[in-house]
HTML snippet that shows the backbone in 3Dmol.js (N, CA, C, O; Angstrom):
<script src="https://3Dmol.org/build/3Dmol-min.js"></script>
<div id="view" style="width:600px;height:400px;position:relative"></div>
<script>
const pdb = `
ATOM      1  N   MET A   1     -37.820  16.244 -34.979  1.00  0.00           N
ATOM      2  CA  MET A   1     -37.262  15.276 -34.080  1.00  0.00           C
ATOM      3  C   MET A   1     -38.094  15.292 -32.799  1.00  0.00           C
ATOM      4  O   MET A   1     -38.382  16.359 -32.257  1.00  0.00           O
ATOM      5  N   CYS A   2     -38.476  14.118 -32.318  1.00  0.00           N
ATOM      6  CA  CYS A   2     -39.244  14.035 -31.083  1.00  0.00           C
ATOM      7  C   CYS A   2     -38.334  14.120 -29.863  1.00  0.00           C
ATOM      8  O   CYS A   2     -37.123  13.929 -29.978  1.00  0.00           O
ATOM      9  N   GLU A   3     -38.907  14.405 -28.696  1.00  0.00           N
ATOM     10  CA  GLU A   3     -38.128  14.569 -27.471  1.00  0.00           C
ATOM     11  C   GLU A   3     -37.342  13.293 -27.117  1.00  0.00           C
ATOM     12  O   GLU A   3     -36.229  13.385 -26.600  1.00  0.00           O
ATOM     13  N   LYS A   4     -37.886  12.151 -27.379  1.00  0.00           N
ATOM     14  CA  LYS A   4     -37.223  10.892 -27.061  1.00  0.00           C
ATOM     15  C   LYS A   4     -35.916  10.747 -27.880  1.00  0.00           C
ATOM     16  O   LYS A   4     -34.925  10.230 -27.366  1.00  0.00           O
ATOM     17  N   ASP A   5     -35.913  11.188 -29.115  1.00  0.00           N
ATOM     18  CA  ASP A   5     -34.712  11.117 -29.989  1.00  0.00           C
ATOM     19  C   ASP A   5     -33.586  11.987 -29.415  1.00  0.00           C
ATOM     20  O   ASP A   5     -32.416  11.647 -29.593  1.00  0.00           O
ATOM     21  N   LYS A   6     -33.893  13.075 -28.746  1.00  0.00           N
ATOM     22  CA  LYS A   6     -32.874  13.947 -28.189  1.00  0.00           C
ATOM     23  C   LYS A   6     -32.146  13.306 -27.030  1.00  0.00           C
ATOM     24  O   LYS A   6     -31.014  13.680 -26.721  1.00  0.00           O
ATOM     25  N   GLU A   7     -32.789  12.333 -26.378  1.00  0.00           N
ATOM     26  CA  GLU A   7     -32.220  11.673 -25.221  1.00  0.00           C
ATOM     27  C   GLU A   7     -31.289  10.514 -25.567  1.00  0.00           C
ATOM     28  O   GLU A   7     -30.627   9.991 -24.671  1.00  0.00           O
ATOM     29  N   ILE A   8     -31.213  10.103 -26.789  1.00  0.00           N
ATOM     30  CA  ILE A   8     -30.377   8.999 -27.203  1.00  0.00           C
ATOM     31  C   ILE A   8     -28.904   9.390 -27.106  1.00  0.00           C
ATOM     32  O   ILE A   8     -28.499  10.462 -27.556  1.00  0.00           O
ATOM     33  N   MET A   9     -28.116   8.506 -26.512  1.00  0.00           N
ATOM     34  CA  MET A   9     -26.687   8.780 -26.354  1.00  0.00           C
ATOM     35  C   MET A   9     -26.003   8.693 -27.697  1.00  0.00           C
ATOM     36  O   MET A   9     -26.310   7.827 -28.517  1.00  0.00           O
ATOM     37  N   ASN A  10     -25.076   9.599 -27.908  1.00  0.00           N
ATOM     38  CA  ASN A  10     -24.207   9.559 -29.097  1.00  0.00           C
ATOM     39  C   ASN A  10     -22.959   8.827 -28.696  1.00  0.00           C
ATOM     40  O   ASN A  10     -22.185   9.338 -27.887  1.00  0.00           O
ATOM     41  N   LYS A  11     -22.733   7.644 -29.235  1.00  0.00           N
ATOM     42  CA  LYS A  11     -21.600   6.806 -28.803  1.00  0.00           C
ATOM     43  C   LYS A  11     -20.256   7.446 -29.039  1.00  0.00           C
ATOM     44  O   LYS A  11     -19.267   7.023 -28.442  1.00  0.00           O
ATOM     45  N   THR A  12     -20.186   8.443 -29.882  1.00  0.00           N
ATOM     46  CA  THR A  12     -18.906   9.109 -30.143  1.00  0.00           C
ATOM     47  C   THR A  12     -18.505  10.091 -29.051  1.00  0.00           C
ATOM     48  O   THR A  12     -17.385  10.601 -29.054  1.00  0.00           O
ATOM     49  N   ASP A  13     -19.422  10.358 -28.112  1.00  0.00           N
ATOM     50  CA  ASP A  13     -19.189  11.353 -27.048  1.00  0.00           C
ATOM     51  C   ASP A  13     -18.486  10.757 -25.831  1.00  0.00           C
ATOM     52  O   ASP A  13     -18.190  11.490 -24.887  1.00  0.00           O
ATOM     53  N   TYR A  14     -18.210   9.464 -25.820  1.00  0.00           N
ATOM     54  CA  TYR A  14     -17.744   8.828 -24.589  1.00  0.00           C
ATOM     55  C   TYR A  14     -16.383   8.152 -24.736  1.00  0.00           C
ATOM     56  O   TYR A  14     -15.987   7.689 -25.805  1.00  0.00           O
ATOM     57  N   LEU A  15     -15.687   8.124 -23.585  1.00  0.00           N
ATOM     58  CA  LEU A  15     -14.500   7.309 -23.402  1.00  0.00           C
ATOM     59  C   LEU A  15     -14.964   6.106 -22.562  1.00  0.00           C
ATOM     60  O   LEU A  15     -15.374   6.273 -21.414  1.00  0.00           O
ATOM     61  N   TYR A  16     -14.900   4.945 -23.115  1.00  0.00           N
ATOM     62  CA  TYR A  16     -15.457   3.750 -22.453  1.00  0.00           C
ATOM     63  C   TYR A  16     -14.380   3.116 -21.572  1.00  0.00           C
ATOM     64  O   TYR A  16     -13.255   2.862 -22.002  1.00  0.00           O
ATOM     65  N   ILE A  17     -14.782   2.869 -20.304  1.00  0.00           N
ATOM     66  CA  ILE A  17     -13.864   2.280 -19.342  1.00  0.00           C
ATOM     67  C   ILE A  17     -14.540   1.005 -18.825  1.00  0.00           C
ATOM     68  O   ILE A  17     -15.496   1.053 -18.051  1.00  0.00           O
ATOM     69  N   GLY A  18     -14.016  -0.119 -19.273  1.00  0.00           N
ATOM     70  CA  GLY A  18     -14.523  -1.434 -18.867  1.00  0.00           C
ATOM     71  C   GLY A  18     -13.787  -1.891 -17.627  1.00  0.00           C
ATOM     72  O   GLY A  18     -12.556  -1.887 -17.592  1.00  0.00           O
ATOM     73  N   MET A  19     -14.540  -2.290 -16.598  1.00  0.00           N
ATOM     74  CA  MET A  19     -13.948  -2.693 -15.348  1.00  0.00           C
ATOM     75  C   MET A  19     -14.105  -4.225 -15.106  1.00  0.00           C
ATOM     76  O   MET A  19     -15.214  -4.757 -15.066  1.00  0.00           O
ATOM     77  N   ASP A  20     -12.976  -4.879 -14.952  1.00  0.00           N
ATOM     78  CA  ASP A  20     -12.960  -6.286 -14.551  1.00  0.00           C
ATOM     79  C   ASP A  20     -12.720  -6.281 -13.028  1.00  0.00           C
ATOM     80  O   ASP A  20     -11.601  -6.040 -12.577  1.00  0.00           O
ATOM     81  N   VAL A  21     -13.766  -6.546 -12.251  1.00  0.00           N
ATOM     82  CA  VAL A  21     -13.688  -6.383 -10.803  1.00  0.00           C
ATOM     83  C   VAL A  21     -13.427  -7.702 -10.092  1.00  0.00           C
ATOM     84  O   VAL A  21     -13.958  -8.747 -10.468  1.00  0.00           O
ATOM     85  N   HIS A  22     -12.601  -7.631  -9.063  1.00  0.00           N
ATOM     86  CA  HIS A  22     -12.290  -8.770  -8.236  1.00  0.00           C
ATOM     87  C   HIS A  22     -12.288  -8.330  -6.779  1.00  0.00           C
ATOM     88  O   HIS A  22     -12.492  -7.151  -6.488  1.00  0.00           O
ATOM     89  N   LYS A  23     -12.064  -9.242  -5.881  1.00  0.00           N
ATOM     90  CA  LYS A  23     -12.161  -8.945  -4.456  1.00  0.00           C
ATOM     91  C   LYS A  23     -11.157  -7.862  -4.037  1.00  0.00           C
ATOM     92  O   LYS A  23     -11.535  -6.943  -3.311  1.00  0.00           O
ATOM     93  N   GLU A  24      -9.905  -7.939  -4.466  1.00  0.00           N
ATOM     94  CA  GLU A  24      -8.918  -6.986  -4.005  1.00  0.00           C
ATOM     95  C   GLU A  24      -8.388  -6.075  -5.099  1.00  0.00           C
ATOM     96  O   GLU A  24      -8.006  -4.942  -4.808  1.00  0.00           O
ATOM     97  N   ILE A  25      -8.351  -6.521  -6.335  1.00  0.00           N
ATOM     98  CA  ILE A  25      -7.774  -5.756  -7.440  1.00  0.00           C
ATOM     99  C   ILE A  25      -8.809  -5.651  -8.597  1.00  0.00           C
ATOM    100  O   ILE A  25      -9.471  -6.632  -8.936  1.00  0.00           O
ATOM    101  N   HIS A  26      -8.924  -4.472  -9.175  1.00  0.00           N
ATOM    102  CA  HIS A  26      -9.754  -4.258 -10.355  1.00  0.00           C
ATOM    103  C   HIS A  26      -8.855  -3.862 -11.495  1.00  0.00           C
ATOM    104  O   HIS A  26      -7.833  -3.206 -11.293  1.00  0.00           O
ATOM    105  N   THR A  27      -9.235  -4.262 -12.711  1.00  0.00           N
ATOM    106  CA  THR A  27      -8.533  -3.839 -13.930  1.00  0.00           C
ATOM    107  C   THR A  27      -9.466  -3.026 -14.790  1.00  0.00           C
ATOM    108  O   THR A  27     -10.599  -3.436 -15.042  1.00  0.00           O
ATOM    109  N   ALA A  28      -9.005  -1.878 -15.242  1.00  0.00           N
ATOM    110  CA  ALA A  28      -9.787  -1.003 -16.089  1.00  0.00           C
ATOM    111  C   ALA A  28      -9.096  -0.866 -17.451  1.00  0.00           C
ATOM    112  O   ALA A  28      -7.889  -0.636 -17.521  1.00  0.00           O
ATOM    113  N   VAL A  29      -9.869  -1.008 -18.523  1.00  0.00           N
ATOM    114  CA  VAL A  29      -9.363  -0.835 -19.884  1.00  0.00           C
ATOM    115  C   VAL A  29     -10.139   0.321 -20.506  1.00  0.00           C
ATOM    116  O   VAL A  29     -11.370   0.343 -20.470  1.00  0.00           O
ATOM    117  N   LEU A  30      -9.418   1.277 -21.076  1.00  0.00           N
ATOM    118  CA  LEU A  30     -10.024   2.447 -21.663  1.00  0.00           C
ATOM    119  C   LEU A  30     -10.013   2.310 -23.188  1.00  0.00           C
ATOM    120  O   LEU A  30      -8.989   1.953 -23.772  1.00  0.00           O
ATOM    121  N   MET A  31     -11.137   2.589 -23.826  1.00  0.00           N
ATOM    122  CA  MET A  31     -11.245   2.496 -25.289  1.00  0.00           C
ATOM    123  C   MET A  31     -12.170   3.582 -25.828  1.00  0.00           C
ATOM    124  O   MET A  31     -13.039   4.082 -25.114  1.00  0.00           O
ATOM    125  N   THR A  32     -11.975   3.938 -27.081  1.00  0.00           N
ATOM    126  CA  THR A  32     -12.891   4.847 -27.786  1.00  0.00           C
ATOM    127  C   THR A  32     -14.004   4.010 -28.408  1.00  0.00           C
ATOM    128  O   THR A  32     -13.965   2.780 -28.382  1.00  0.00           O
ATOM    129  N   TYR A  33     -14.989   4.695 -28.963  1.00  0.00           N
ATOM    130  CA  TYR A  33     -16.101   4.003 -29.590  1.00  0.00           C
ATOM    131  C   TYR A  33     -15.646   3.205 -30.821  1.00  0.00           C
ATOM    132  O   TYR A  33     -16.330   2.276 -31.251  1.00  0.00           O
ATOM    133  N   MET A  34     -14.499   3.571 -31.379  1.00  0.00           N
ATOM    134  CA  MET A  34     -13.943   2.857 -32.540  1.00  0.00           C
ATOM    135  C   MET A  34     -13.077   1.691 -32.080  1.00  0.00           C
ATOM    136  O   MET A  34     -12.353   1.109 -32.887  1.00  0.00           O
ATOM    137  N   GLU A  35     -13.139   1.339 -30.792  1.00  0.00           N
ATOM    138  CA  GLU A  35     -12.396   0.262 -30.195  1.00  0.00           C
ATOM    139  C   GLU A  35     -10.884   0.526 -30.241  1.00  0.00           C
ATOM    140  O   GLU A  35     -10.083  -0.408 -30.289  1.00  0.00           O
ATOM    141  N   GLU A  36     -10.515   1.784 -30.226  1.00  0.00           N
ATOM    142  CA  GLU A  36      -9.097   2.162 -30.150  1.00  0.00           C
ATOM    143  C   GLU A  36      -8.650   2.062 -28.695  1.00  0.00           C
ATOM    144  O   GLU A  36      -9.217   2.717 -27.821  1.00  0.00           O
ATOM    145  N   TYR A  37      -7.655   1.260 -28.442  1.00  0.00           N
ATOM    146  CA  TYR A  37      -7.114   1.077 -27.104  1.00  0.00           C
ATOM    147  C   TYR A  37      -6.472   2.384 -26.635  1.00  0.00           C
ATOM    148  O   TYR A  37      -5.639   2.961 -27.334  1.00  0.00           O
ATOM    149  N   VAL A  38      -6.863   2.840 -25.451  1.00  0.00           N
ATOM    150  CA  VAL A  38      -6.321   4.091 -24.899  1.00  0.00           C
ATOM    151  C   VAL A  38      -5.396   3.795 -23.737  1.00  0.00           C
ATOM    152  O   VAL A  38      -4.372   4.460 -23.585  1.00  0.00           O
ATOM    153  N   GLY A  39      -5.724   2.828 -22.925  1.00  0.00           N
ATOM    154  CA  GLY A  39      -4.861   2.510 -21.772  1.00  0.00           C
ATOM    155  C   GLY A  39      -5.473   1.446 -20.887  1.00  0.00           C
ATOM    156  O   GLY A  39      -6.606   1.011 -21.092  1.00  0.00           O
ATOM    157  N   GLU A  40      -4.697   1.038 -19.896  1.00  0.00           N
ATOM    158  CA  GLU A  40      -5.114  -0.021 -18.969  1.00  0.00           C
ATOM    159  C   GLU A  40      -4.419   0.212 -17.626  1.00  0.00           C
ATOM    160  O   GLU A  40      -3.260   0.623 -17.578  1.00  0.00           O
ATOM    161  N   ILE A  41      -5.150  -0.060 -16.531  1.00  0.00           N
ATOM    162  CA  ILE A  41      -4.586   0.133 -15.204  1.00  0.00           C
ATOM    163  C   ILE A  41      -5.183  -0.890 -14.261  1.00  0.00           C
ATOM    164  O   ILE A  41      -6.348  -1.264 -14.396  1.00  0.00           O
ATOM    165  N   GLU A  42      -4.376  -1.349 -13.293  1.00  0.00           N
ATOM    166  CA  GLU A  42      -4.877  -2.184 -12.199  1.00  0.00           C
ATOM    167  C   GLU A  42      -4.913  -1.296 -10.970  1.00  0.00           C
ATOM    168  O   GLU A  42      -3.986  -0.526 -10.719  1.00  0.00           O
ATOM    169  N   ILE A  43      -5.995  -1.410 -10.204  1.00  0.00           N
ATOM    170  CA  ILE A  43      -6.126  -0.609  -8.983  1.00  0.00           C
ATOM    171  C   ILE A  43      -6.589  -1.495  -7.841  1.00  0.00           C
ATOM    172  O   ILE A  43      -7.170  -2.560  -8.050  1.00  0.00           O
ATOM    173  N   SER A  44      -6.320  -1.038  -6.640  1.00  0.00           N
ATOM    174  CA  SER A  44      -6.802  -1.761  -5.454  1.00  0.00           C
ATOM    175  C   SER A  44      -8.271  -1.364  -5.214  1.00  0.00           C
ATOM    176  O   SER A  44      -8.735  -0.303  -5.633  1.00  0.00           O
ATOM    177  N   ASN A  45      -8.970  -2.265  -4.523  1.00  0.00           N
ATOM    178  CA  ASN A  45     -10.412  -2.081  -4.264  1.00  0.00           C
ATOM    179  C   ASN A  45     -10.582  -1.228  -3.004  1.00  0.00           C
ATOM    180  O   ASN A  45     -11.073  -1.707  -1.982  1.00  0.00           O
ATOM    181  N   ASN A  46     -10.170   0.039  -3.090  1.00  0.00           N
ATOM    182  CA  ASN A  46     -10.334   0.961  -1.972  1.00  0.00           C
ATOM    183  C   ASN A  46     -10.313   2.397  -2.541  1.00  0.00           C
ATOM    184  O   ASN A  46     -10.118   2.595  -3.741  1.00  0.00           O
ATOM    185  N   ILE A  47     -10.513   3.371  -1.675  1.00  0.00           N
ATOM    186  CA  ILE A  47     -10.630   4.766  -2.100  1.00  0.00           C
ATOM    187  C   ILE A  47      -9.353   5.240  -2.825  1.00  0.00           C
ATOM    188  O   ILE A  47      -9.438   5.954  -3.824  1.00  0.00           O
ATOM    189  N   LYS A  48      -8.202   4.850  -2.333  1.00  0.00           N
ATOM    190  CA  LYS A  48      -6.958   5.245  -3.010  1.00  0.00           C
ATOM    191  C   LYS A  48      -6.861   4.688  -4.400  1.00  0.00           C
ATOM    192  O   LYS A  48      -6.364   5.358  -5.305  1.00  0.00           O
ATOM    193  N   GLY A  49      -7.333   3.455  -4.594  1.00  0.00           N
ATOM    194  CA  GLY A  49      -7.350   2.856  -5.916  1.00  0.00           C
ATOM    195  C   GLY A  49      -8.301   3.604  -6.851  1.00  0.00           C
ATOM    196  O   GLY A  49      -7.989   3.810  -8.024  1.00  0.00           O
ATOM    197  N   PHE A  50      -9.461   4.011  -6.329  1.00  0.00           N
ATOM    198  CA  PHE A  50     -10.441   4.706  -7.142  1.00  0.00           C
ATOM    199  C   PHE A  50      -9.933   6.090  -7.523  1.00  0.00           C
ATOM    200  O   PHE A  50     -10.155   6.562  -8.637  1.00  0.00           O
ATOM    201  N   GLN A  51      -9.251   6.728  -6.584  1.00  0.00           N
ATOM    202  CA  GLN A  51      -8.645   8.046  -6.889  1.00  0.00           C
ATOM    203  C   GLN A  51      -7.570   7.899  -7.953  1.00  0.00           C
ATOM    204  O   GLN A  51      -7.436   8.735  -8.847  1.00  0.00           O
ATOM    205  N   ARG A  52      -6.806   6.816  -7.837  1.00  0.00           N
ATOM    206  CA  ARG A  52      -5.762   6.553  -8.853  1.00  0.00           C
ATOM    207  C   ARG A  52      -6.375   6.338 -10.235  1.00  0.00           C
ATOM    208  O   ARG A  52      -5.847   6.803 -11.245  1.00  0.00           O
ATOM    209  N   LEU A  53      -7.507   5.618 -10.259  1.00  0.00           N
ATOM    210  CA  LEU A  53      -8.211   5.374 -11.521  1.00  0.00           C
ATOM    211  C   LEU A  53      -8.682   6.678 -12.177  1.00  0.00           C
ATOM    212  O   LEU A  53      -8.458   6.897 -13.368  1.00  0.00           O
ATOM    213  N   THR A  54      -9.325   7.523 -11.404  1.00  0.00           N
ATOM    214  CA  THR A  54      -9.825   8.773 -12.005  1.00  0.00           C
ATOM    215  C   THR A  54      -8.678   9.661 -12.467  1.00  0.00           C
ATOM    216  O   THR A  54      -8.778  10.311 -13.507  1.00  0.00           O
ATOM    217  N   ALA A  55      -7.594   9.694 -11.707  1.00  0.00           N
ATOM    218  CA  ALA A  55      -6.418  10.463 -12.141  1.00  0.00           C
ATOM    219  C   ALA A  55      -5.829   9.878 -13.430  1.00  0.00           C
ATOM    220  O   ALA A  55      -5.410  10.625 -14.315  1.00  0.00           O
ATOM    221  N   TYR A  56      -5.799   8.570 -13.535  1.00  0.00           N
ATOM    222  CA  TYR A  56      -5.294   7.901 -14.742  1.00  0.00           C
ATOM    223  C   TYR A  56      -6.171   8.217 -15.964  1.00  0.00           C
ATOM    224  O   TYR A  56      -5.672   8.505 -17.052  1.00  0.00           O
ATOM    225  N   VAL A  57      -7.468   8.153 -15.753  1.00  0.00           N
ATOM    226  CA  VAL A  57      -8.395   8.456 -16.856  1.00  0.00           C
ATOM    227  C   VAL A  57      -8.163   9.876 -17.344  1.00  0.00           C
ATOM    228  O   VAL A  57      -8.064  10.109 -18.549  1.00  0.00           O
ATOM    229  N   GLU A  58      -8.074  10.823 -16.427  1.00  0.00           N
ATOM    230  CA  GLU A  58      -7.818  12.227 -16.798  1.00  0.00           C
ATOM    231  C   GLU A  58      -6.490  12.383 -17.534  1.00  0.00           C
ATOM    232  O   GLU A  58      -6.396  13.109 -18.524  1.00  0.00           O
ATOM    233  N   LYS A  59      -5.468  11.691 -17.037  1.00  0.00           N
ATOM    234  CA  LYS A  59      -4.139  11.763 -17.659  1.00  0.00           C
ATOM    235  C   LYS A  59      -4.196  11.221 -19.095  1.00  0.00           C
ATOM    236  O   LYS A  59      -3.619  11.811 -20.008  1.00  0.00           O
ATOM    237  N   CYS A  60      -4.886  10.111 -19.284  1.00  0.00           N
ATOM    238  CA  CYS A  60      -5.023   9.525 -20.630  1.00  0.00           C
ATOM    239  C   CYS A  60      -5.783  10.476 -21.552  1.00  0.00           C
ATOM    240  O   CYS A  60      -5.427  10.636 -22.720  1.00  0.00           O
ATOM    241  N   GLN A  61      -6.826  11.104 -21.023  1.00  0.00           N
ATOM    242  CA  GLN A  61      -7.609  12.047 -21.858  1.00  0.00           C
ATOM    243  C   GLN A  61      -6.716  13.177 -22.341  1.00  0.00           C
ATOM    244  O   GLN A  61      -6.804  13.565 -23.506  1.00  0.00           O
ATOM    245  N   VAL A  62      -5.861  13.717 -21.485  1.00  0.00           N
ATOM    246  CA  VAL A  62      -5.002  14.798 -21.882  1.00  0.00           C
ATOM    247  C   VAL A  62      -3.943  14.317 -22.865  1.00  0.00           C
ATOM    248  O   VAL A  62      -3.739  14.924 -23.916  1.00  0.00           O
ATOM    249  N   LYS A  63      -3.264  13.211 -22.512  1.00  0.00           N
ATOM    250  CA  LYS A  63      -2.179  12.667 -23.326  1.00  0.00           C
ATOM    251  C   LYS A  63      -2.653  12.279 -24.719  1.00  0.00           C
ATOM    252  O   LYS A  63      -1.924  12.490 -25.688  1.00  0.00           O
ATOM    253  N   LYS A  64      -3.841  11.723 -24.846  1.00  0.00           N
ATOM    254  CA  LYS A  64      -4.347  11.256 -26.131  1.00  0.00           C
ATOM    255  C   LYS A  64      -5.279  12.267 -26.789  1.00  0.00           C
ATOM    256  O   LYS A  64      -5.907  11.949 -27.799  1.00  0.00           O
ATOM    257  N   ASP A  65      -5.386  13.492 -26.235  1.00  0.00           N
ATOM    258  CA  ASP A  65      -6.255  14.535 -26.769  1.00  0.00           C
ATOM    259  C   ASP A  65      -7.715  14.069 -26.820  1.00  0.00           C
ATOM    260  O   ASP A  65      -8.391  14.197 -27.841  1.00  0.00           O
ATOM    261  N   LEU A  66      -8.178  13.528 -25.699  1.00  0.00           N
ATOM    262  CA  LEU A  66      -9.540  13.031 -25.611  1.00  0.00           C
ATOM    263  C   LEU A  66     -10.342  13.718 -24.515  1.00  0.00           C
ATOM    264  O   LEU A  66     -11.314  13.152 -24.015  1.00  0.00           O
ATOM    265  N   LYS A  67      -9.949  14.922 -24.137  1.00  0.00           N
ATOM    266  CA  LYS A  67     -10.628  15.672 -23.068  1.00  0.00           C
ATOM    267  C   LYS A  67     -12.108  15.910 -23.388  1.00  0.00           C
ATOM    268  O   LYS A  67     -12.921  16.087 -22.481  1.00  0.00           O
ATOM    269  N   HIS A  68     -12.449  15.915 -24.661  1.00  0.00           N
ATOM    270  CA  HIS A  68     -13.824  16.167 -25.068  1.00  0.00           C
ATOM    271  C   HIS A  68     -14.739  14.983 -24.834  1.00  0.00           C
ATOM    272  O   HIS A  68     -15.960  15.116 -24.915  1.00  0.00           O
ATOM    273  N   LEU A  69     -14.154  13.809 -24.542  1.00  0.00           N
ATOM    274  CA  LEU A  69     -14.968  12.595 -24.304  1.00  0.00           C
ATOM    275  C   LEU A  69     -15.352  12.465 -22.834  1.00  0.00           C
ATOM    276  O   LEU A  69     -14.551  12.758 -21.947  1.00  0.00           O
ATOM    277  N   ILE A  70     -16.568  12.031 -22.588  1.00  0.00           N
ATOM    278  CA  ILE A  70     -17.101  11.857 -21.260  1.00  0.00           C
ATOM    279  C   ILE A  70     -16.783  10.420 -20.814  1.00  0.00           C
ATOM    280  O   ILE A  70     -17.145   9.468 -21.506  1.00  0.00           O
ATOM    281  N   PRO A  71     -16.102  10.253 -19.651  1.00  0.00           N
ATOM    282  CA  PRO A  71     -15.818   8.898 -19.190  1.00  0.00           C
ATOM    283  C   PRO A  71     -17.115   8.150 -18.870  1.00  0.00           C
ATOM    284  O   PRO A  71     -17.988   8.680 -18.182  1.00  0.00           O
ATOM    285  N   LEU A  72     -17.236   6.935 -19.365  1.00  0.00           N
ATOM    286  CA  LEU A  72     -18.396   6.085 -19.135  1.00  0.00           C
ATOM    287  C   LEU A  72     -17.905   4.740 -18.640  1.00  0.00           C
ATOM    288  O   LEU A  72     -17.256   4.000 -19.379  1.00  0.00           O
ATOM    289  N   TYR A  73     -18.212   4.421 -17.389  1.00  0.00           N
ATOM    290  CA  TYR A  73     -17.723   3.213 -16.757  1.00  0.00           C
ATOM    291  C   TYR A  73     -18.736   2.071 -16.890  1.00  0.00           C
ATOM    292  O   TYR A  73     -19.938   2.256 -16.697  1.00  0.00           O
ATOM    293  N   GLY A  74     -18.217   0.895 -17.222  1.00  0.00           N
ATOM    294  CA  GLY A  74     -19.018  -0.319 -17.238  1.00  0.00           C
ATOM    295  C   GLY A  74     -18.374  -1.366 -16.379  1.00  0.00           C
ATOM    296  O   GLY A  74     -17.196  -1.682 -16.546  1.00  0.00           O
ATOM    297  N   LEU A  75     -19.162  -1.922 -15.431  1.00  0.00           N
ATOM    298  CA  LEU A  75     -18.627  -2.908 -14.506  1.00  0.00           C
ATOM    299  C   LEU A  75     -19.089  -4.305 -14.850  1.00  0.00           C
ATOM    300  O   LEU A  75     -20.250  -4.530 -15.194  1.00  0.00           O
ATOM    301  N   GLU A  76     -18.160  -5.240 -14.751  1.00  0.00           N
ATOM    302  CA  GLU A  76     -18.502  -6.648 -14.854  1.00  0.00           C
ATOM    303  C   GLU A  76     -19.436  -6.992 -13.697  1.00  0.00           C
ATOM    304  O   GLU A  76     -19.226  -6.533 -12.574  1.00  0.00           O
ATOM    305  N   ASP A  77     -20.454  -7.785 -13.959  1.00  0.00           N
ATOM    306  CA  ASP A  77     -21.420  -8.144 -12.915  1.00  0.00           C
ATOM    307  C   ASP A  77     -20.911  -9.323 -12.085  1.00  0.00           C
ATOM    308  O   ASP A  77     -21.029 -10.478 -12.493  1.00  0.00           O
ATOM    309  N   VAL A  78     -20.357  -9.025 -10.940  1.00  0.00           N
ATOM    310  CA  VAL A  78     -19.898 -10.084 -10.040  1.00  0.00           C
ATOM    311  C   VAL A  78     -20.413  -9.824  -8.627  1.00  0.00           C
ATOM    312  O   VAL A  78     -19.671  -9.896  -7.647  1.00  0.00           O
ATOM    313  N   THR A  79     -21.675  -9.528  -8.559  1.00  0.00           N
ATOM    314  CA  THR A  79     -22.403  -9.209  -7.320  1.00  0.00           C
ATOM    315  C   THR A  79     -21.720  -8.171  -6.506  1.00  0.00           C
ATOM    316  O   THR A  79     -21.737  -7.011  -6.916  1.00  0.00           O
ATOM    317  N   HIS A  80     -21.122  -8.470  -5.398  1.00  0.00           N
ATOM    318  CA  HIS A  80     -20.659  -7.493  -4.428  1.00  0.00           C
ATOM    319  C   HIS A  80     -19.258  -6.964  -4.630  1.00  0.00           C
ATOM    320  O   HIS A  80     -18.906  -5.992  -3.960  1.00  0.00           O
ATOM    321  N   TYR A  81     -18.429  -7.518  -5.494  1.00  0.00           N
ATOM    322  CA  TYR A  81     -17.044  -7.071  -5.624  1.00  0.00           C
ATOM    323  C   TYR A  81     -16.908  -5.646  -6.114  1.00  0.00           C
ATOM    324  O   TYR A  81     -15.960  -4.956  -5.741  1.00  0.00           O
ATOM    325  N   GLY A  82     -17.817  -5.196  -6.928  1.00  0.00           N
ATOM    326  CA  GLY A  82     -17.798  -3.833  -7.449  1.00  0.00           C
ATOM    327  C   GLY A  82     -18.590  -2.845  -6.642  1.00  0.00           C
ATOM    328  O   GLY A  82     -18.716  -1.683  -7.027  1.00  0.00           O
ATOM    329  N   ARG A  83     -19.131  -3.292  -5.516  1.00  0.00           N
ATOM    330  CA  ARG A  83     -19.984  -2.442  -4.691  1.00  0.00           C
ATOM    331  C   ARG A  83     -19.313  -1.141  -4.263  1.00  0.00           C
ATOM    332  O   ARG A  83     -19.954  -0.090  -4.239  1.00  0.00           O
ATOM    333  N   ASN A  84     -18.021  -1.208  -3.925  1.00  0.00           N
ATOM    334  CA  ASN A  84     -17.290   0.004  -3.476  1.00  0.00           C
ATOM    335  C   ASN A  84     -17.193   1.049  -4.600  1.00  0.00           C
ATOM    336  O   ASN A  84     -17.168   2.247  -4.319  1.00  0.00           O
ATOM    337  N   LEU A  85     -17.139   0.626  -5.828  1.00  0.00           N
ATOM    338  CA  LEU A  85     -16.981   1.529  -6.971  1.00  0.00           C
ATOM    339  C   LEU A  85     -18.194   2.411  -7.179  1.00  0.00           C
ATOM    340  O   LEU A  85     -18.059   3.523  -7.690  1.00  0.00           O
ATOM    341  N   ARG A  86     -19.341   1.962  -6.809  1.00  0.00           N
ATOM    342  CA  ARG A  86     -20.575   2.755  -7.097  1.00  0.00           C
ATOM    343  C   ARG A  86     -20.731   3.958  -6.202  1.00  0.00           C
ATOM    344  O   ARG A  86     -21.530   4.844  -6.503  1.00  0.00           O
ATOM    345  N   ALA A  87     -20.006   4.018  -5.129  1.00  0.00           N
ATOM    346  CA  ALA A  87     -20.140   5.146  -4.198  1.00  0.00           C
ATOM    347  C   ALA A  87     -19.496   6.416  -4.714  1.00  0.00           C
ATOM    348  O   ALA A  87     -19.530   7.444  -4.038  1.00  0.00           O
TER     349      ALA A  87
END
`;
const viewer = $3Dmol.createViewer("view");
viewer.addModel(pdb, "pdb");
viewer.setStyle({}, {cartoon: {color: "spectrum"}});
viewer.zoomTo();
viewer.render();
</script>
């Protein structure tokens, strides 16, 4: 196996969190690689909302026995509305 092959992501290692971002409220949907719905949450576009999101993700991982999965966030491309999330 070459070094480049070792760097390829294994899709089964992740908990996918898709973010629908808006000016004031964001919606996150959590799914496994098999497209199994894990949960959904709406958060405000501020630090308290982001803290609520990470706490919710951790809670879902424990509740659904998914602690072994690495959270992987994907943001909808709407220019500046998701800017606060990247910090």
